[in-house]
C-alpha positions as a printed NumPy array, in Angstrom:
array([[  8.65 , -10.838,   5.416],
       [  8.11 , -11.267,   1.668],
       [  5.527,  -9.263,  -0.222],
       [  2.006, -10.616,  -0.064],
       [ -1.562,  -9.93 ,  -0.969],
       [ -3.77 ,  -9.829,   2.112],
       [ -6.154, -12.837,   2.169],
       [ -9.208, -10.696,   2.798],
       [ -8.497,  -8.939,  -0.523],
       [ -8.131, -12.269,  -2.31 ],
       [-11.456, -13.1  ,  -1.034],
       [-12.892,  -9.894,  -2.541],
       [-11.419, -10.682,  -5.915],
       [-12.998, -14.086,  -5.903],
       [-16.315, -12.412,  -4.965],
       [-17.437,  -8.867,  -6.029],
       [-14.054,  -7.465,  -6.19 ],
       [-12.624,  -3.97 ,  -5.87 ],
       [-11.892,  -1.842,  -9.069],
       [ -8.298,  -0.815,  -8.536],
       [ -8.427,   1.65 , -11.388],
       [-11.519,   3.634, -10.282],
       [-11.405,   3.491,  -6.38 ],
       [ -9.303,   5.568,  -4.06 ],
       [ -6.18 ,   3.391,  -3.651],
       [ -3.507,   4.81 ,  -1.321],
       [  0.033,   3.747,  -0.095],
       [  0.961,   3.87 ,   3.542],
       [  4.637,   3.715,   4.251],
       [  5.453,   1.472,   7.261],
       [  8.155,   1.051,   9.805],
       [  8.622,  -2.642,  10.204],
       [ 10.066,  -2.262,  13.663],
       [  6.526,  -1.279,  14.746],
       [  4.327,  -3.46 ,  12.358],
       [  4.417,  -7.186,  11.407],
       [  2.501,  -8.546,   8.496],
       [ -0.39 , -10.779,   9.475],
       [ -2.636, -12.731,   7.114],
       [ -5.434, -12.039,   9.71 ],
       [ -5.165,  -8.324,   9.037],
       [ -7.917,  -7.03 ,   6.742],
       [ -8.564,  -3.294,   7.346],
       [ -6.429,  -0.206,   8.011],
       [ -7.293,  -0.094,  11.573],
       [ -5.368,  -3.386,  11.99 ],
       [ -2.207,  -1.359,  11.26 ],
       [ -0.956,   0.503,  14.284],
       [ -0.942,   4.191,  13.784],
       [  2.483,   4.434,  15.267],
       [  3.824,   2.19 ,  12.465],
       [  2.66 ,   4.429,   9.726],
       [  5.252,   6.905,   8.579],
       [  3.378,   8.656,   5.826],
       [  0.29 ,   8.067,   3.65 ],
       [  0.043,   9.127,  -0.059],
       [ -2.747,  10.737,  -1.882],
       [ -4.775,   8.527,  -4.221],
       [ -2.444,   6.663,  -6.676],
       [ -2.334,   8.108, -10.1  ],
       [ -2.334,   6.632, -13.682],
       [ -3.493,   3.249, -12.326],
       [ -3.682,   0.458, -14.711],
       [ -4.566,  -3.273, -14.755],
       [ -3.122,  -4.977, -17.826],
       [ -2.342,  -8.678, -18.24 ],
       [ -3.062,  -9.229, -14.618],
       [ -0.583,  -6.692, -13.46 ],
       [ -1.616,  -3.584, -11.25 ],
       [  0.537,  -0.525, -11.768],
       [  0.501,   3.26 , -11.059],
       [  2.648,   6.189, -11.196],
       [  5.518,   6.493,  -8.723],
       [  4.548,   8.35 ,  -5.61 ],
       [  6.009,  11.354,  -3.965],
       [  4.87 ,  12.228,  -0.428],
       [  5.919,  15.746,   0.845],
       [  6.451,  16.694,   4.418],
       [  7.64 ,  13.379,   5.697],
       [  9.513,  13.024,   9.1  ],
       [ 10.019,  10.246,  11.42 ],
       [ 11.393,   6.675,  11.529],
       [ 12.947,   4.762,   8.605],
       [ 10.509,   3.06 ,   6.371],
       [ 11.005,  -0.459,   4.93 ],
       [  7.515,  -1.437,   3.486],
       [  4.449,  -0.099,   1.963],
       [  0.904,  -1.269,   2.388],
       [ -1.634,  -0.526,  -0.397],
       [ -5.294,  -0.151,   0.677],
       [ -8.638,   0.985,  -0.561],
       [ -9.609,   4.243,   1.275],
       [-13.264,   3.96 ,   2.07 ],
       [-13.126,   6.997,   4.407],
       [-13.101,   4.889,   7.562],
       [-10.108,   2.931,   8.79 ],
       [-12.46 ,   0.25 ,   9.99 ],
       [-13.581,  -0.451,   6.403],
       [-10.614,   0.532,   4.408],
       [ -9.538,  -2.883,   2.915],
       [ -5.804,  -3.803,   2.937],
       [ -4.69 ,  -4.936,  -0.47 ],
       [ -0.976,  -5.621,  -0.523],
       [  2.036,  -5.577,   1.767],
       [  5.141,  -4.736,  -0.358],
       [  8.497,  -5.306,   0.919],
       [ 11.764,  -4.607,  -0.695],
       [ 10.874,  -1.453,  -2.548],
       [ 13.032,   1.515,  -3.356],
       [ 11.84 ,   4.11 ,  -0.719],
       [ 14.058,   7.205,  -0.69 ],
       [ 13.506,   9.668,   2.023],
       [ 15.127,  13.   ,   1.56 ],
       [ 14.513,  15.809,   4.118],
       [ 10.798,  16.407,   3.962],
       [ 10.073,  14.248,   0.875],
       [  9.654,  10.518,   0.399],
       [  9.565,   8.789,  -3.081],
       [  8.219,   5.303,  -3.74 ],
       [  9.414,   3.948,  -7.07 ],
       [  7.364,   0.97 ,  -8.104],
       [  9.093,  -1.871,  -9.967],
       [  9.377,  -1.505, -13.706],
       [  7.15 ,  -4.597, -14.361],
       [  4.324,  -3.161, -12.183],
       [  3.322,  -3.103,  -8.513],
       [  1.943,  -6.748,  -8.222],
       [  0.482,  -9.388, -10.415],
       [ -2.098, -12.129,  -9.992]])
């Protein structure tokens, strides 16, 4: 599966939108053996808990410049479990049933060392519109 923005998020952009730089945006690392992207998914509760390897704290140093969303690389401590092949970005509303899925990102550099996992975003940004 190639990387994609979730259609429900695109609808938000065309309507009221979500401010990526001021809201709680998190990354959840996914085992693709247990999760398959679907354009019908719109909230975190659509992503099976068993497919989630680790979840970051709020992304730091977020920027939106020239239509490109970017943030600081992420380090998640205390990670154990299956291999991870993808990341889902989402807005954390405090409830999985209303936490909007933003982007499914495939083909990232995800390095898992004993206990720590590092997500290195592409030098040109996380995604662009």
